N, C-alpha and C positions, 0 to 999 in steps of 0.2 A: 491199491494200497497194500503194503506189506509191513510186517514187523520190521522195525529198524528204520523205516522211512521217517522223514521229518515233516512236520506240519509247520509252516511259517504263517503267522497271523498277518492277514492283509490289513492295511491301514483302516479300512472301513469297519473293523471290529471295535472301533473306538468306544462304544458304549459299554463294552464288557471289560471291566477292570481286571478280571482274572486273566484274560488272555491278551491284553494290550501289549503289543511288541513282544509277543511270546514266540518261542520255538519249542515245539513238543516233539519228543521222540515216541513213536508208537512201539509199545513193548508187547502187546498181545492183541489178538483178533480172534474172536469166537463168533458164533452165530448171533449171540446176544449183542455184540457191538465191539467197540475198540477201547483200549486202555493205553494211556501214555503218561509221560511226565514232562512238565515244563522244565527245560534244562537250562534256562537262562535267567531265572528269577531267584536271586540270592536273598535270603531272609536276613534281618538285622541281628541275628544271633547264630551261634554255632551248634554243632551236633552235641558237644558236651554240655550245653545248656539244657538239652532235652534228655540226654542219657548220661547220667553222672559217671557211669562206669567207663565212658570214653574219656581218656585223659589228654587227647590231642585236639587242638582247635581246628576242626575241619568245617568248611562252610556248610550251611544247611539251606536247601532250596525249597521253594513253594512248588510242589509237584502238580497242583491243580486244586480245584474247589471241592473235590469229593473226598470224604473221610480225612479232613485236615488234622485230625488228632491221631492219625496213624502214620507210622514211619515205614518208608520203602527205600530201596537202594538199587542202583545199577552198578555194574562193575565189569572188569575184564579179567578176573582171576578165578574162573570157575573151578580150576584145578585145586584151588585152596579153600573154596567155600562150597561145602556140600549142599545139595538140593537147589542149586541155581537153575534158572529157567532161561534157555537160550532165546535171545532176541535176534541176533544175526551173528555173523562170523566174529568170534572172540568178544562178544558183548552179551551180557547176561543181566537178569534182574532177580532180586530176592536171593533166598538161600538161608542158610543157618546164621541167624543174627548173632548168636553168642560167639560163633567162630569168627565172624566178620569183626566183631568188637575186639576180640583177642588179637587178631591180626593187625588191626589199626593201632591198638595200644603198643604192640611190639614193633611197630613201624615196618612190618613186612608188607603191608598195603599202604600206599600213599594216596594223597589227594588226587593224583593223576590216574588212579586205578579204581576209585570208588566215589560215588556221589549219592548223598542222602537227601531224601525228600519228605516233606510233610504233605500228605494228601496226594491225590492223583487226578488226572483228567480222564473222564469217561464219556462215551457216547453210546447211546442205545442203537439198536438196529436201524439203519437208514439215516440216523441223525447226522453223522459225520458227512455222509454223502450229500445230504441236503445243505449242510453248511459250506461244503466245497462248491456246490452248484451255485450257492448265493454269493460266492466269491469272498467268504470269510477266511479261507485258508488256501495256501498253495502247497501241494505235495511235492517234495523233492527227495531224491535218493540220498541216503546218508553217505556222502563221499568221505567222511571222516572215519568211518567204521568205529573201532574201539577207541580211537584218538578223540572221539567226541567228548570224552571225559577231561580232555586237556584244553578244550576251547575256552577262550575268555568269555564268560557269560555276559559281561557288561557291554560288549559290542557285537554279540553274536547275531542278534536280530538285524542290526544295521548291515553287517557283513552279508547276510543272506539277501536282504533287499538290494544291495549293490550288485550282487552276483546275478540276481534275476533281471536287473536292468529295466530299461523302458520307463514307464510311468512311475515305477517304484523308486527311481533315483531321487526324485523330489522328496519322497517320504523318508528315505534313508538319511537324508541330510537335514530334515526338519527337527526342531526341538521336540523332546518327548511331550511337553505340554505346549501345544501350538499357540496358546495365548501368550507365551513368552517370546514369540517371534517378533 
């Protein structure tokens, strides 16, 4: 697993509502473990509901179950946001939040260049490997690169299931709540 890779939740992760039908981008890997953000779980409010200084209605995402009262962001404009941390080619996380807010407000940065998250997804040493071994996740390379910020979050998990094929095709076309089938 590398920074920038995607974790696609397998259907057998049903019991965990945090990760049900989730796609996580890994943004950091250290000896202590992995850190990532769920990139397809849009919250029912926008970033300016959380940060009143932001005057633009940008979607806000649930990044994961850890530190849900903290704000994080990924972007593809490191040349504009100082202190950014590289995830992969032309994809970064964090940086100077005040600068990011000013750039969003001035419409220099758009929704296709930045994504904000409340919370993050984290795994301690060996935890993610164990979850992959128990078939909770499938690791795929991020073929979208920095265009990951442009994907439609509402159908992204289904798109990944369809591209993986095989037994996952049934799950890709099943209703989110299988009791509605």
